[in-house]
VEXMAR-936663 format. One record per residue (C-alpha): residue number from 1; x, y, z; residue in one letter. Coordinates in pm, 1 decimal, padded with zeros to 6 digits. Example, Ala and Ser with C-alpha at 12.3 -4.5 7.8 and 13.67 -1.06 7.14 Angstrom:
2
[r 1,[01230.0,-00450.0,00780.0],a],
[r 2,[01367.0,-00106.0,00714.0],s],
// end
This chain:
343
[r 1,[10368.5,10832.9,07915.1],x],
[r 2,[10346.4,11155.1,08113.9],x],
[r 3,[10576.5,11268.7,08392.6],x],
[r 4,[10455.4,11418.7,08719.3],x],
[r 5,[10661.8,11737.6,08724.3],x],
[r 6,[10549.9,11815.4,09078.2],x],
[r 7,[10752.9,11516.7,09196.8],x],
[r 8,[11070.1,11686.4,09070.3],x],
[r 9,[11051.2,11936.3,09355.4],x],
[r 10,[11057.3,11665.3,09618.9],x],
[r 11,[11399.3,11550.8,09726.7],x],
[r 12,[11596.6,11870.5,09673.0],x],
[r 13,[11674.1,11832.4,09302.2],x],
[r 14,[11624.5,12203.0,09209.0],x],
[r 15,[11507.6,12123.9,08853.8],x],
[r 16,[11652.3,12326.3,08568.3],x],
[r 17,[11397.0,12451.6,08314.2],x],
[r 18,[11443.6,12573.1,07958.8],x],
[r 19,[11221.5,12880.7,07934.4],x],
[r 20,[10944.8,12919.4,07677.0],x],
[r 21,[11082.2,13154.2,07410.8],x],
[r 22,[10926.1,13243.9,07077.6],x],
[r 23,[11141.6,13132.3,06787.3],x],
[r 24,[11396.1,12973.7,07020.3],x],
[r 25,[11255.9,12688.7,07229.8],x],
[r 26,[11136.1,12483.1,06935.4],x],
[r 27,[11167.0,12105.0,06944.1],x],
[r 28,[11527.3,12063.8,06814.6],x],
[r 29,[11661.4,12311.5,07069.4],x],
[r 30,[11455.0,12159.6,07348.3],x],
[r 31,[11600.9,11816.1,07272.7],x],
[r 32,[11952.2,11957.9,07267.0],x],
[r 33,[11903.8,12128.2,07602.8],x],
[r 34,[11758.4,11809.8,07752.1],x],
[r 35,[12070.5,11624.3,07639.5],x],
[r 36,[12292.4,11882.6,07804.0],x],
[r 37,[12108.7,11863.0,08135.5],x],
[r 38,[11780.5,12055.7,08127.9],x],
[r 39,[11539.4,11868.4,08353.8],x],
[r 40,[11223.6,12026.2,08208.2],x],
[r 41,[11149.9,12208.6,07882.6],x],
[r 42,[10860.4,12431.6,07780.6],x],
[r 43,[10719.1,12500.4,07435.4],x],
[r 44,[10725.0,12832.7,07261.2],x],
[r 45,[10425.9,13028.7,07389.0],x],
[r 46,[10110.7,12943.8,07197.2],x],
[r 47,[09807.9,13161.4,07125.9],x],
[r 48,[09490.5,13028.6,07287.0],x],
[r 49,[09290.4,13200.3,07015.5],x],
[r 50,[09493.3,13025.6,06746.2],x],
[r 51,[09438.2,12690.6,06915.5],x],
[r 52,[09064.5,12741.5,06945.2],x],
[r 53,[09049.5,12838.5,06578.0],x],
[r 54,[09267.6,12534.9,06489.6],x],
[r 55,[09512.1,12757.3,06303.0],x],
[r 56,[09761.3,12531.8,06123.6],x],
[r 57,[10065.8,12741.4,06210.3],x],
[r 58,[09962.0,12754.2,06575.9],x],
[r 59,[09906.7,12378.9,06592.5],x],
[r 60,[10266.3,12322.3,06480.8],x],
[r 61,[10382.9,12453.2,06818.0],x],
[r 62,[10229.8,12148.8,06987.8],x],
[r 63,[10466.7,11902.5,06818.6],x],
[r 64,[10723.5,11735.8,07041.6],x],
[r 65,[10908.1,11404.5,07065.0],x],
[r 66,[10911.2,11155.5,07354.2],x],
[r 67,[11270.1,11236.6,07453.7],x],
[r 68,[11165.9,11593.8,07533.7],x],
[r 69,[10964.3,11486.9,07838.7],x],
[r 70,[10897.4,11625.6,08086.4],x],
[r 71,[10758.5,11906.3,07873.2],x],
[r 72,[10499.8,12176.9,07927.8],x],
[r 73,[10297.5,12370.2,07673.4],x],
[r 74,[10259.6,12739.7,07750.6],x],
[r 75,[09951.2,12925.7,07628.9],x],
[r 76,[09859.1,13293.6,07637.3],x],
[r 77,[09537.7,13487.7,07607.5],x],
[r 78,[09306.5,13717.1,07800.4],x],
[r 79,[08969.9,13540.1,07780.7],x],
[r 80,[08922.4,13279.7,08056.9],x],
[r 81,[08677.5,13069.1,07854.3],x],
[r 82,[08902.1,13064.0,07546.5],x],
[r 83,[09204.8,12985.0,07762.0],x],
[r 84,[09018.4,12695.6,07923.8],x],
[r 85,[08905.1,12563.2,07585.1],x],
[r 86,[09259.2,12588.4,07449.0],x],
[r 87,[09405.4,12416.8,07756.1],x],
[r 88,[09163.7,12125.1,07726.7],x],
[r 89,[09248.3,12091.5,07357.3],x],
[r 90,[09622.4,12089.1,07431.8],x],
[r 91,[09581.9,11820.5,07696.8],x],
[r 92,[09368.3,11602.7,07472.7],x],
[r 93,[09574.6,11631.8,07153.8],x],
[r 94,[09936.2,11695.1,07256.9],x],
[r 95,[09934.5,11529.3,07600.8],x],
[r 96,[10213.0,11735.8,07760.6],x],
[r 97,[10317.1,11687.1,08120.7],x],
[r 98,[10185.2,12023.8,08238.2],x],
[r 99,[10007.9,12334.5,08111.7],x],
[r 100,[10172.4,12671.1,08172.2],x],
[r 101,[09997.6,13009.7,08156.4],x],
[r 102,[10191.3,13305.0,08018.9],x],
[r 103,[10152.9,13616.5,08230.8],x],
[r 104,[10507.4,13730.4,08156.6],x],
[r 105,[10557.1,13800.7,07786.8],x],
[r 106,[10639.9,14172.8,07740.7],x],
[r 107,[10614.3,14177.2,07358.4],x],
[r 108,[10391.6,14458.0,07231.0],x],
[r 109,[10178.0,14249.5,06993.3],x],
[r 110,[10086.7,14015.1,07281.5],x],
[r 111,[10038.0,14284.9,07544.0],x],
[r 112,[09816.7,14502.0,07324.0],x],
[r 113,[09559.0,14221.4,07330.1],x],
[r 114,[09595.5,14212.7,07710.1],x],
[r 115,[09781.0,13881.5,07686.9],x],
[r 116,[10109.0,13788.5,07855.8],x],
[r 117,[10221.1,14052.4,08105.3],x],
[r 118,[09929.9,14268.4,07991.6],x],
[r 119,[09706.7,14057.9,08215.9],x],
[r 120,[09897.4,14185.6,08519.1],x],
[r 121,[09706.0,14513.2,08490.3],x],
[r 122,[09394.2,14320.7,08596.6],x],
[r 123,[09457.6,14073.5,08879.2],x],
[r 124,[09093.0,13960.7,08904.4],x],
[r 125,[09128.2,13858.5,08538.1],x],
[r 126,[09448.2,13670.2,08623.9],x],
[r 127,[09256.4,13477.7,08891.2],x],
[r 128,[08970.2,13394.7,08652.9],x],
[r 129,[09211.4,13266.8,08388.4],x],
[r 130,[09400.4,13044.6,08633.4],x],
[r 131,[09078.1,12903.2,08778.5],x],
[r 132,[08933.4,12836.7,08432.4],x],
[r 133,[09244.6,12660.2,08305.1],x],
[r 134,[09290.0,12463.5,08627.4],x],
[r 135,[08932.6,12335.2,08602.8],x],
[r 136,[08973.7,12241.4,08236.1],x],
[r 137,[09272.5,12006.1,08265.0],x],
[r 138,[09389.3,11715.0,08476.9],x],
[r 139,[09761.7,11780.4,08431.2],x],
[r 140,[09934.7,12035.4,08659.0],x],
[r 141,[09865.9,12402.6,08589.8],x],
[r 142,[10163.6,12635.1,08631.0],x],
[r 143,[10212.6,13005.8,08565.3],x],
[r 144,[10494.0,13239.8,08464.1],x],
[r 145,[10477.7,13600.3,08577.5],x],
[r 146,[10673.3,13922.1,08588.7],x],
[r 147,[10694.7,14144.8,08895.8],x],
[r 148,[10420.5,14369.4,08762.8],x],
[r 149,[10318.1,14559.8,08453.9],x],
[r 150,[10507.4,14874.7,08552.4],x],
[r 151,[10679.3,15019.2,08856.8],x],
[r 152,[10352.4,15145.6,09003.1],x],
[r 153,[10193.2,14800.4,08988.9],x],
[r 154,[10508.0,14611.8,09094.6],x],
[r 155,[10402.5,14357.8,09356.9],x],
[r 156,[10512.4,14002.1,09274.4],x],
[r 157,[10401.8,13864.2,09611.7],x],
[r 158,[10047.1,13987.8,09559.0],x],
[r 159,[10042.8,13851.4,09203.4],x],
[r 160,[10180.7,13520.1,09325.1],x],
[r 161,[09920.0,13489.0,09598.7],x],
[r 162,[09642.7,13557.9,09347.8],x],
[r 163,[09775.7,13277.8,09125.1],x],
[r 164,[09821.7,13035.2,09414.7],x],
[r 165,[09475.4,13102.8,09554.8],x],
[r 166,[09325.5,13045.8,09208.2],x],
[r 167,[09486.7,12700.9,09180.8],x],
[r 168,[09832.5,12742.8,09026.8],x],
[r 169,[10058.6,12457.4,09136.0],x],
[r 170,[10398.9,12605.8,09042.5],x],
[r 171,[10494.6,12967.4,08971.2],x],
[r 172,[10792.4,13110.4,08783.6],x],
[r 173,[10896.3,13470.1,08846.9],x],
[r 174,[11105.4,13683.2,08613.9],x],
[r 175,[11166.4,13973.9,08852.8],x],
[r 176,[11139.1,14259.7,08608.0],x],
[r 177,[10827.9,14456.1,08513.4],x],
[r 178,[10684.3,14457.8,08164.0],x],
[r 179,[10804.4,14814.0,08107.1],x],
[r 180,[11160.7,14714.7,08203.6],x],
[r 181,[11158.3,14450.3,07929.6],x],
[r 182,[11510.0,14298.7,07968.0],x],
[r 183,[11695.7,14607.4,08088.2],x],
[r 184,[11889.3,14643.8,08409.9],x],
[r 185,[11932.2,14357.5,08653.4],x],
[r 186,[11665.9,14110.4,08758.8],x],
[r 187,[11568.3,14171.3,09122.0],x],
[r 188,[11637.7,13831.6,09275.2],x],
[r 189,[11525.9,13960.6,09614.1],x],
[r 190,[11170.5,13946.2,09481.0],x],
[r 191,[11214.8,13574.7,09407.7],x],
[r 192,[11310.0,13520.7,09771.6],x],
[r 193,[11012.6,13724.9,09890.9],x],
[r 194,[10779.1,13521.4,09672.2],x],
[r 195,[10930.1,13193.6,09792.1],x],
[r 196,[10878.9,13299.2,10153.0],x],
[r 197,[10517.9,13404.3,10089.4],x],
[r 198,[10385.5,13101.0,09897.7],x],
[r 199,[10330.9,12734.2,09968.9],x],
[r 200,[10370.5,12617.9,09608.5],x],
[r 201,[10711.1,12572.7,09438.5],x],
[r 202,[10871.9,12892.4,09310.7],x],
[r 203,[11103.0,12889.1,09007.7],x],
[r 204,[11351.8,13173.2,08965.4],x],
[r 205,[11417.8,13318.7,08621.5],x],
[r 206,[11639.3,13603.2,08504.9],x],
[r 207,[12009.6,13672.1,08438.8],x],
[r 208,[12137.5,13312.9,08455.9],x],
[r 209,[12437.4,13313.6,08223.1],x],
[r 210,[12679.0,13080.7,08402.9],x],
[r 211,[12684.9,12788.2,08637.2],x],
[r 212,[12789.8,13021.2,08915.8],x],
[r 213,[12482.5,13238.3,08849.9],x],
[r 214,[12256.9,12937.4,08902.9],x],
[r 215,[12423.7,12844.3,09231.2],x],
[r 216,[12408.2,13206.5,09348.3],x],
[r 217,[12038.0,13236.5,09263.5],x],
[r 218,[11962.3,12924.4,09462.0],x],
[r 219,[12165.3,13047.7,09759.2],x],
[r 220,[12024.4,13402.0,09754.8],x],
[r 221,[11658.1,13317.2,09692.8],x],
[r 222,[11594.2,12963.2,09816.9],x],
[r 223,[11401.5,12902.6,09493.3],x],
[r 224,[11272.8,12551.7,09424.5],x],
[r 225,[11379.2,12549.9,09059.2],x],
[r 226,[11569.5,12763.0,08809.0],x],
[r 227,[11456.9,12863.7,08459.6],x],
[r 228,[11716.6,12957.6,08199.0],x],
[r 229,[11628.3,13167.4,07895.9],x],
[r 230,[11867.2,13398.5,07709.3],x],
[r 231,[12174.2,13246.1,07871.9],x],
[r 232,[12109.9,12925.4,07676.3],x],
[r 233,[12122.1,13094.3,07335.5],x],
[r 234,[12405.1,12928.0,07145.6],x],
[r 235,[12510.6,12782.6,07479.8],x],
[r 236,[12296.2,12475.9,07562.0],x],
[r 237,[12573.2,12322.4,07773.4],x],
[r 238,[12493.9,12588.5,08034.1],x],
[r 239,[12249.4,12341.8,08190.4],x],
[r 240,[12526.4,12093.9,08267.7],x],
[r 241,[12740.9,12371.3,08410.1],x],
[r 242,[12450.0,12490.1,08625.9],x],
[r 243,[12385.2,12140.3,08759.2],x],
[r 244,[12750.6,12097.6,08855.1],x],
[r 245,[12752.1,12433.6,09032.2],x],
[r 246,[12435.8,12348.6,09224.7],x],
[r 247,[12596.4,12024.9,09340.6],x],
[r 248,[12912.4,12204.5,09447.6],x],
[r 249,[13112.1,12017.5,09184.5],x],
[r 250,[13376.0,12159.3,08947.1],x],
[r 251,[13202.3,12333.5,08657.7],x],
[r 252,[13280.4,12161.9,08325.5],x],
[r 253,[13458.6,12367.8,08064.3],x],
[r 254,[13258.5,12482.2,07765.8],x],
[r 255,[13311.9,12280.7,07447.8],x],
[r 256,[13610.7,12379.4,07237.7],x],
[r 257,[13573.5,12513.4,06885.9],x],
[r 258,[13558.4,12171.2,06718.5],x],
[r 259,[13278.1,12044.5,06939.6],x],
[r 260,[13095.4,12377.5,06932.5],x],
[r 261,[13078.6,12368.1,06553.6],x],
[r 262,[12966.2,12004.8,06562.8],x],
[r 263,[12684.1,12094.8,06806.3],x],
[r 264,[12579.4,12387.1,06588.4],x],
[r 265,[12565.2,12165.6,06278.7],x],
[r 266,[12370.7,11895.7,06460.6],x],
[r 267,[12121.1,12156.9,06577.6],x],
[r 268,[12091.0,12298.4,06225.2],x],
[r 269,[12034.0,11955.7,06072.1],x],
[r 270,[11763.3,11872.2,06326.9],x],
[r 271,[11597.0,12211.8,06289.7],x],
[r 272,[11576.5,12180.6,05911.2],x],
[r 273,[11455.1,11820.0,05931.3],x],
[r 274,[11189.0,11916.2,06185.9],x],
[r 275,[11086.4,12238.2,06014.1],x],
[r 276,[10932.3,12084.6,05703.9],x],
[r 277,[11015.0,12369.2,05466.6],x],
[r 278,[11392.2,12371.7,05413.6],x],
[r 279,[11402.5,12738.9,05314.3],x],
[r 280,[11186.1,12861.3,05600.4],x],
[r 281,[11366.4,12645.4,05857.6],x],
[r 282,[11704.8,12777.9,05743.9],x],
[r 283,[11587.7,13138.2,05769.4],x],
[r 284,[11444.8,13078.2,06116.3],x],
[r 285,[11766.8,12908.6,06224.9],x],
[r 286,[11979.3,13214.0,06146.4],x],
[r 287,[11933.8,13354.2,06495.6],x],
[r 288,[12083.8,13034.4,06638.7],x],
[r 289,[12377.5,13056.7,06396.4],x],
[r 290,[12442.9,13408.3,06519.2],x],
[r 291,[12441.1,13295.2,06880.8],x],
[r 292,[12669.6,12996.8,06824.9],x],
[r 293,[12940.7,13212.9,06665.9],x],
[r 294,[12904.0,13508.2,06903.9],x],
[r 295,[13233.3,13576.5,07074.3],x],
[r 296,[13437.5,13370.4,06830.9],x],
[r 297,[13737.5,13533.2,06663.2],x],
[r 298,[13623.1,13711.4,06346.0],x],
[r 299,[13272.0,13614.2,06456.5],x],
[r 300,[13099.8,13907.4,06287.0],x],
[r 301,[13239.9,13817.5,05945.3],x],
[r 302,[13156.6,13452.7,06000.3],x],
[r 303,[12802.0,13541.7,06101.4],x],
[r 304,[12748.4,13748.6,05786.4],x],
[r 305,[12867.5,13459.3,05571.4],x],
[r 306,[12638.4,13216.6,05750.7],x],
[r 307,[12340.8,13450.6,05711.3],x],
[r 308,[12395.9,13447.0,05334.6],x],
[r 309,[12387.4,13066.2,05322.9],x],
[r 310,[12113.3,12928.3,05099.2],x],
[r 311,[12132.0,12565.8,05213.9],x],
[r 312,[12253.0,12346.5,05495.5],x],
[r 313,[12545.6,12246.0,05272.9],x],
[r 314,[12645.0,12613.5,05253.2],x],
[r 315,[12633.4,12640.6,05633.0],x],
[r 316,[12839.2,12326.5,05672.2],x],
[r 317,[13099.1,12436.0,05416.1],x],
[r 318,[13135.6,12781.6,05571.6],x],
[r 319,[13190.3,12637.4,05918.3],x],
[r 320,[13430.1,12373.2,05788.5],x],
[r 321,[13642.7,12638.6,05615.2],x],
[r 322,[13641.8,12847.8,05931.0],x],
[r 323,[13750.0,12550.1,06139.9],x],
[r 324,[14022.9,12452.0,05893.1],x],
[r 325,[14185.8,12795.7,05919.5],x],
[r 326,[14205.6,12807.2,06295.1],x],
[r 327,[14524.2,12888.5,06478.9],x],
[r 328,[14590.8,12883.4,06854.0],x],
[r 329,[14615.2,13172.8,07096.6],x],
[r 330,[14273.1,13314.7,07174.4],x],
[r 331,[14010.0,13272.9,07443.6],x],
[r 332,[13660.8,13416.8,07439.8],x],
[r 333,[13492.5,13537.4,07755.9],x],
[r 334,[13276.5,13225.9,07784.9],x],
[r 335,[13479.8,12946.6,07628.4],x],
[r 336,[13834.3,12853.8,07533.5],x],
[r 337,[13862.7,12860.1,07155.1],x],
[r 338,[14129.9,12914.8,06894.8],x],
[r 339,[14181.6,13217.9,06677.2],x],
[r 340,[14070.0,13175.2,06318.7],x],
[r 341,[14039.8,13385.7,06009.0],x],
[r 342,[13717.5,13378.9,05813.7],x],
[r 343,[13756.9,13255.2,05456.2],x],
// end
């Protein structure tokens, strides 16, 4: 049964979203983030062209489980008709709670086909895509944008108005341009300007790495929701910390080393079970292993050992040996842990 995500913005909840991220926001991680307090999750971004062609690898991105709801599927492309066809297919086959359009991805292989943030060079095209997708589906149509393609075209309010006028029902802004990629600081003032200019809900995205960051974004921008991306890497409990901060409650401590390792292993087990191919799933999970051990004592050595693991049993044994050799006296920047030597 679907969830009306538009209702989440009524009543002052300030929903917390897990951002769509290639190779990161797959189903096991989405479920983990939901458990730790994410109110809404979004799929990895999916090629409209791949969907229309019924590419097997592309279709895998549409898989999700009931406990992930509310969930959106994000698609990208530069042809309004193909985007509309893909959106209708997603609604009919996957039945997500909303359909999101990617106008924000800065990755070269997407942009060179005019997809993602590449579309921001042609705002009439942006309008045609939003109108086509909106007309093709019954579920809410949302969009994710950057502030512009480059500094010369930087105008998030204009982009937002184009999307709203074309029928977008929610808009997320990552206030950097495509050419900035992830450098510098996100300009949260542009989120506030967009919020003040539009009637539809505005979700802020960019540089949320702590509960305090989430509360500060809300206070500084008045945004209706908050989307968390890189801050969640190896740190899914950030959603619970953000919710506490937004409520003005004490922010929970991050899990200690024992629980952190247990969460990592649970995530690995679910990722391998969901991935189908054990070998491929383990290789794709390496980035998560690196994030979970980042900042731990002797973390670099531990990461190298984990990257050489050939099975889940190897991962488990390496982490168990690391945990067994712990000794007190160290704190990382983001969590209290104990010093350990890598076997």
